[in-house]
C-alpha positions as CSV (number, residue, x, y, z in Angstrom):
1,M,-43.5,32.8,9.5
2,R,-41.0,30.5,11.0
3,R,-40.5,30.4,14.8
4,E,-36.9,31.7,14.6
5,Q,-38.3,34.8,12.8
6,C,-40.5,35.7,15.8
7,L,-39.8,37.8,18.9
8,T,-41.2,35.5,21.6
9,K,-39.9,36.7,25.0
10,R,-40.9,39.8,26.9
11,R,-37.3,40.9,27.3
12,Q,-36.8,40.8,23.5
13,Y,-39.7,43.3,23.1
14,A,-38.5,45.4,26.0
15,L,-35.0,45.7,24.5
16,V,-36.5,46.9,21.2
17,Y,-38.8,49.3,23.0
18,S,-36.1,50.8,25.1
19,E,-33.1,50.9,22.7
20,G,-34.7,50.7,19.3
21,R,-35.4,53.6,16.9
22,A,-39.0,54.4,16.0
23,W,-40.8,55.4,12.7
24,V,-44.4,56.5,12.8
25,N,-47.3,56.9,10.4
26,S,-51.1,57.0,10.8
27,L,-51.7,53.3,11.0
28,V,-48.6,51.7,12.5
29,V,-45.6,52.5,14.7
30,M,-42.4,50.6,13.9
31,K,-39.5,50.1,16.3
32,A,-36.3,48.5,15.0
33,L,-33.0,47.5,16.6
34,S,-30.0,45.7,15.1
35,N,-29.7,42.2,16.5
36,G,-26.4,41.0,15.0
37,F,-28.0,37.8,13.6
38,T,-28.2,36.6,10.0
39,L,-32.0,36.9,10.0
40,S,-34.6,39.5,11.0
41,R,-37.1,38.8,13.8
42,Y,-40.6,40.4,14.1
43,G,-43.1,41.1,16.8
44,F,-46.6,42.6,16.8
45,S,-48.3,44.6,19.4
46,V,-52.0,45.0,18.9
47,S,-53.9,46.3,21.9
48,R,-57.5,46.0,22.8
49,Q,-58.1,49.6,21.6
50,V,-57.9,48.2,18.1
51,G,-60.9,46.0,18.6
52,K,-62.1,42.6,19.8
53,A,-60.0,39.5,19.4
54,V,-61.2,38.8,15.8
55,T,-60.2,42.2,14.7
56,R,-56.8,42.1,16.5
57,N,-56.0,38.7,15.0
58,R,-57.0,39.9,11.5
59,V,-54.5,42.8,11.8
60,K,-51.7,40.4,13.0
61,R,-52.4,38.0,10.1
62,R,-52.3,40.9,7.6
63,L,-49.0,42.2,9.1
64,R,-47.4,38.7,9.0
65,E,-48.4,38.3,5.4
66,I,-47.1,41.7,4.4
67,L,-43.7,40.8,6.0
68,R,-43.6,37.4,4.4
69,L,-43.9,38.9,1.0
70,T,-41.5,41.8,1.6
71,P,-37.7,41.2,1.2
72,L,-35.9,42.8,4.2
73,E,-32.3,43.3,5.2
74,P,-31.2,40.7,7.7
75,G,-30.1,41.3,11.2
76,W,-32.9,43.4,12.7
77,D,-35.5,43.0,15.5
78,I,-38.6,44.8,14.4
79,V,-41.8,45.5,16.5
80,F,-45.0,46.8,14.8
81,I,-47.4,48.5,17.1
82,A,-50.9,48.9,15.6
83,R,-52.8,52.1,16.1
84,P,-56.6,51.9,16.7
85,V,-57.4,53.2,13.2
86,V,-55.8,50.1,11.6
87,A,-59.0,48.2,12.3
88,A,-60.8,50.2,9.6
89,A,-57.9,50.0,7.1
90,D,-57.9,47.6,4.1
91,Y,-54.9,45.3,3.2
92,A,-53.6,47.6,0.4
93,S,-53.4,50.7,2.6
94,L,-51.8,48.7,5.5
95,K,-49.2,47.2,3.0
96,E,-48.4,50.7,1.7
97,S,-48.0,52.0,5.2
98,V,-45.7,49.2,6.4
99,R,-43.6,49.3,3.3
100,G,-43.3,53.1,3.7
101,L,-42.0,52.7,7.2
102,L,-39.5,50.0,6.2
103,S,-38.3,52.1,3.3
104,R,-37.8,55.2,5.6
105,A,-35.9,53.0,8.0
106,G,-33.7,51.6,5.2
107,L,-34.7,48.0,5.9
108,L,-36.1,47.1,2.5
109,K,-33.7,44.9,0.5
110,T,-32.9,46.6,-2.7
111,A,-31.6,45.2,-6.0
112,E,-28.3,47.1,-5.3
113,S,-27.8,45.2,-2.0
114,N,-28.5,41.9,-3.8
115,F,-26.0,42.8,-6.5
116,R,-23.3,43.6,-3.9
117,R,-24.0,40.3,-2.1
118,V,-23.5,38.4,-5.4
119,Q,-20.3,40.3,-6.2
120,S,-18.7,39.5,-2.8
């Protein structure tokens, strides 16, 4: 994940937390806010309740990889908040969970949106 795709400052997270819309499932909470840029930025919040440092870093690596492989609509700040049960989840269930949230939020890039972009 490139640096410009990351939320890096506390105030960026705070803005998404306070003004963003939330979608929830059993493994992850996702908050998203339109940012007006041509790319989407991501942030991850994995608390100590998830586990020790090795477990928290594994969860963040998996989330980064899922987002790297998932085509998204540009122009969003997205924060993923891991719930404690995510430590026991495998990659496939986490991927399904994240894609489900992105789909419910309408942030997945569809073939139709690609077609419209080419037509314009």
